[in-house]
C-alpha positions in Angstrom: 0.0 0.0 0.0 3.0 2.3 0.5 2.9 5.0 -2.2 -0.5 4.0 -3.5 -2.4 7.1 -4.8 -5.4 7.9 -7.0 -3.1 7.4 -10.0 -3.1 3.7 -9.1 -6.8 3.2 -9.4 -7.4 0.3 -11.9 -9.4 0.9 -15.1 -13.1 1.3 -14.1 -14.6 1.2 -17.6 -17.9 -0.5 -17.8 -18.5 -0.2 -14.1 -21.1 1.9 -12.3 -20.4 3.7 -9.0 -22.8 5.4 -6.6 -21.2 8.0 -4.3 -23.3 9.6 -1.6 -22.5 13.2 -0.5 -20.6 13.7 -3.8 -21.1 17.5 -4.2 -18.1 18.5 -2.1 -15.1 17.3 -0.1 -14.2 13.6 0.0 -17.3 12.5 -1.9 -16.6 14.9 -4.8 -12.9 13.8 -5.0 -13.9 10.2 -4.9 -16.5 10.6 -7.6 -14.2 12.6 -9.9 -11.3 10.1 -9.6 -13.6 7.1 -10.3 -15.0 9.0 -13.3 -11.4 9.7 -14.5 -10.8 6.0 -14.6 -13.8 5.4 -16.7 -16.6 4.5 -14.2 -20.1 5.8 -14.8 -20.7 7.7 -11.6 -24.0 8.6 -9.9 -23.7 11.6 -7.6 -26.2 11.1 -4.7 -26.6 14.6 -3.2 -29.3 16.3 -1.0 -29.1 19.7 -2.6 -30.0 19.8 -6.3 -28.2 23.0 -7.1 -25.0 21.8 -5.5 -25.4 18.4 -7.0 -25.8 19.7 -10.6 -22.9 22.1 -10.0 -20.7 19.1 -9.0 -21.8 17.2 -12.0 -20.6 20.1 -14.2 -17.3 20.4 -12.3 -16.6 16.7 -12.7 -17.1 17.0 -16.5 -14.8 20.0 -16.6 -12.1 18.3 -14.6 -12.5 14.9 -16.1 -13.3 15.5 -19.8 -15.5 12.7 -21.2 -16.7 11.7 -17.8 -19.9 9.7 -17.6 -21.5 11.3 -14.5 -25.0 12.2 -13.4 -26.6 13.8 -10.4 -29.5 12.2 -8.6 -31.3 13.6 -5.6 -30.7 11.8 -2.3 -31.5 12.9 1.2 -30.2 10.3 3.7 -32.2 12.0 6.5 -35.4 11.1 4.7 -36.1 7.4 4.1 -38.7 8.2 1.4 -35.9 10.0 -0.5 -33.6 7.0 -0.1 -36.3 4.7 -1.5 -37.0 7.0 -4.4 -33.3 7.3 -5.2 -33.0 3.5 -5.3 -36.1 3.0 -7.4 -35.1 5.7 -9.9 -31.4 4.8 -10.2 -30.6 4.5 -13.9 -28.5 1.3 -13.6 -29.3 -2.4 -13.7 -26.2 -3.1 -11.7 -24.0 -1.3 -9.2 -20.3 -2.2 -9.0 -19.4 0.3 -6.3 -21.4 1.9 -3.5 -19.5 4.5 -1.6 -21.4 5.4 1.6 -19.7 8.7 2.2 -22.2 11.4 3.1 -22.4 12.4 6.7 -22.9 15.1 9.3 -20.8 15.8 12.4 -21.4 17.3 15.8 -24.6 19.0 15.0 -26.9 20.6 17.6 -29.7 18.2 18.5 -31.9 17.6 15.4 -34.2 14.9 14.1 -34.5 13.3 10.7 -37.7 13.4 8.7 -38.5 10.0 10.2 -37.8 11.1 13.8 -34.3 9.6 14.3 -31.4 11.4 15.9 -29.9 13.3 13.0 -26.3 11.9 13.1 -27.3 8.3 13.7 -30.1 8.6 11.2 -28.0 10.2 8.4 -24.7 8.6 8.9 -25.9 5.1 9.6 -29.6 4.4 9.0 -29.8 6.2 5.7 -26.9 4.2 4.4 -28.1 1.0 5.9 -31.4 1.4 4.0 -29.7 2.5 0.8 -27.3 -0.5 0.8 -30.2 -2.9 1.4 -32.2 -1.5 -1.4 -29.3 -1.7 -3.8 -28.0 -5.1 -2.7 -29.5 -7.1 -5.6 -27.9 -4.7 -8.1 -24.6 -5.1 -6.3 -25.0 -8.9 -6.6 -25.7 -8.4 -10.4 -22.3 -6.8 -10.7 -20.7 -10.0 -9.5 -17.0 -10.3 -8.7 -15.5 -6.9 -7.9 -18.6 -5.3 -6.5 -17.9 -3.5 -3.2 -19.6 -1.5 -0.5 -17.4 1.1 1.2 -18.6 2.9 4.3 -16.7 6.0 5.5 -16.1 6.0 9.2 -13.8 8.1 11.4 -11.0 7.9 13.9 -13.6 9.5 16.2 -15.6 6.3 16.4 -13.6 5.9 19.6 -15.8 8.6 21.3 -18.6 6.1 21.8 -20.1 2.7 20.9 -23.7 2.3 20.0 -26.1 2.1 23.0 -28.9 -0.3 22.0 -31.1 1.1 24.9 -30.9 4.6 23.5 -30.2 4.6 19.8 -31.7 8.1 19.4 -29.9 9.6 22.4 -33.2 10.7 24.0 -31.9 10.7 27.6 -29.0 13.1 27.2 -27.8 14.4 23.9 -24.1 15.1 23.5 -23.1 16.0 20.0 -19.6 14.5 19.9 -20.8 11.3 21.6 -23.6 11.1 19.0 -21.1 11.5 16.2 -18.8 8.8 17.7 -21.7 6.4 18.0 -22.7 7.0 14.4 -19.2 6.3 13.2 -19.0 3.1 15.4 -22.3 2.2 13.8 -20.7 2.5 10.4 -18.0 0.0 11.4 -20.5 -2.4 13.1 -22.6 -2.3 9.9 -19.6 -3.2 7.7 -18.7 -6.0 10.2 -22.2 -7.6 10.1 -22.6 -7.1 6.4 -19.3 -8.8 5.8 -20.3 -11.7 7.9 -23.6 -12.1 6.1 -22.0 -11.8 2.6 -19.4 -14.3 3.5 -22.1 -16.7 4.8 -23.8 -16.7 1.4 -20.5 -16.9 -0.5 -21.3 -13.6 -2.1 -18.9 -12.0 -4.6 -19.8 -8.6 -3.0 -17.2 -7.2 -0.6 -17.8 -4.8 2.3 -15.0 -2.6 3.7 -14.6 0.7 5.5 -12.2 3.6 5.4 -11.5 6.9 7.2 -9.8 10.0 5.9 -7.9 11.1 9.0 -8.2 14.8 9.5 -9.1 16.2 6.1 -10.2 19.7 5.3 -13.8 19.6 4.3 -17.0 21.5 5.2 -17.9 18.7 7.6 -16.2 20.4 10.5 -17.9 23.8 10.1 -21.5 22.8 9.4 -22.6 22.5 13.0 -21.1 25.8 14.0 -22.7 27.5 11.0 -26.1 25.9 11.8 -26.0 27.5 15.3 -24.6 30.8 13.9 -21.5 30.5 16.1 -19.1 32.5 13.9 -16.2 32.2 16.3 -16.4 28.4 16.3 -16.7 28.3 12.5 -13.6 30.5 12.2 -11.7 28.2 14.6 -12.5 25.1 12.6 -11.5 27.0 9.4 -8.2 27.9 11.0 -7.6 24.3 12.1 -8.4 23.1 8.6 -5.8 25.4 7.2 -2.9 24.5 9.6 -3.6 20.9 10.7 -5.7 19.1 8.1 -4.7 17.3 4.9 -6.5 18.0 1.7 -9.7 16.4 0.5 -7.6 14.8 -2.3 -5.4 13.1 0.3 -8.3 12.2 2.6 -10.1 10.4 -0.3 -7.2 8.0 -1.0 -8.1 5.4 1.7 -11.7 5.4 0.3 -10.5 4.9 -3.2 -8.1 2.2 -2.1 -10.9 0.3 -0.3 -13.1 0.6 -3.4 -10.7 -0.4 -6.1 -7.4 -1.9 -5.0 -6.5 -5.6 -5.1 -6.1 -7.4 -1.8 -8.9 -5.8 0.1 -10.7 -8.2 2.3 -14.1 -8.5 3.9 -14.4 -6.1 6.9 -11.1 -4.3 6.2 -10.7 -0.8 7.5 -8.3 1.6 5.9 -6.9 5.0 6.8 -4.0 7.3 5.9 -0.5 5.8 6.2 1.1 5.8 9.6 4.7 6.5 10.6 7.5 8.8 9.4 7.6 9.1 5.6 4.7 6.7 5.1 2.7 7.5 2.0 -0.5 5.9 0.8 -3.2 4.1 2.9 -2.8 1.4 5.4 -5.0 -0.9 7.5 -6.3 1.2 10.4 -6.8 0.4 14.1 -10.4 0.1 15.2 -12.0 -0.2 18.7 -12.7 -3.8 19.7 -16.4 -3.1 20.0 -16.7 -2.6 16.3 -15.9 -6.3 15.7 -18.4 -7.5 18.4 -20.7 -10.1 16.7 -23.4 -9.7 19.2 -23.4 -5.9 19.0 -23.4 -5.9 15.2 -26.2 -8.4 15.0 -28.3 -6.4 17.5 -27.7 -3.1 15.6 -28.6 -4.9 12.3 -31.9 -6.1 13.7 -32.7 -2.6 15.1 -31.8 -1.0 11.8 -34.1 -3.2 9.9 -36.9 -2.4 12.3 -36.3 1.3 12.2 -35.9 1.7 8.5 -38.3 -0.9 7.3 -35.7 -2.3 4.9 -35.1 -6.0 5.2 -32.1 -7.5 3.4 -32.8 -10.6 1.3 -30.3 -13.4 1.6 -29.8 -16.3 -0.7 
């Protein structure tokens, strides 16, 4: 993996990729690089104006790219279902579950779920289940990549209070949602392996990459000083979105990726390219992942069909 970069992405011609949250940051870079390698890329974005603008940017930066915007609001299960039903593809080779929110003030999704858990986990859980048959149709090489975070260490999922109704703490909620991403990949990997499926599930994190994710919560609360602080930290401490997207692109396209792998930026002096990342032990707990899976099916109404 040392030295691996977006230039090493294998040819993606004839393959279809769905990237959520593709209008900016990590999702945009991921979509653009896959399009540059020949993939047909569907940009799943909540905001139509930004989504269409991203579509035009990809075409400008990757001449000849086959890219299309499609509306997708992961905080609204009706929107998730509509996206899956209207998706102009009979097969999906890559599903990149990238979209997310971070450390927001307490909010609820359209369906009444805590916003970070509902958007970061439940929306993607539902989307993956609704697209699973099209991933199977793609056969060998099909992958689901979920974007987690180093900050999953801030909290594991509490099955007694999935919506944090007792006491809401924004950073704990974010950590729980990112642990949920890893538990989802763990359980999905187990179930895919059990049916000897060609579909592979893995996860990745960008490290600290400069995107608008950090400033969204402060902007929502109109706390200009905090927004400025995050902007300053992004300038002096963060890597670029291009660098942050590399572990995601590696998980999606590189050879040697295994079920339930988790990748992050390279570690150690002079290390370049992605590497397998440490994860908290609770994210590999079979009982916890099975419990979250059952709760997610119940909450979303999406039941995965196994062969």
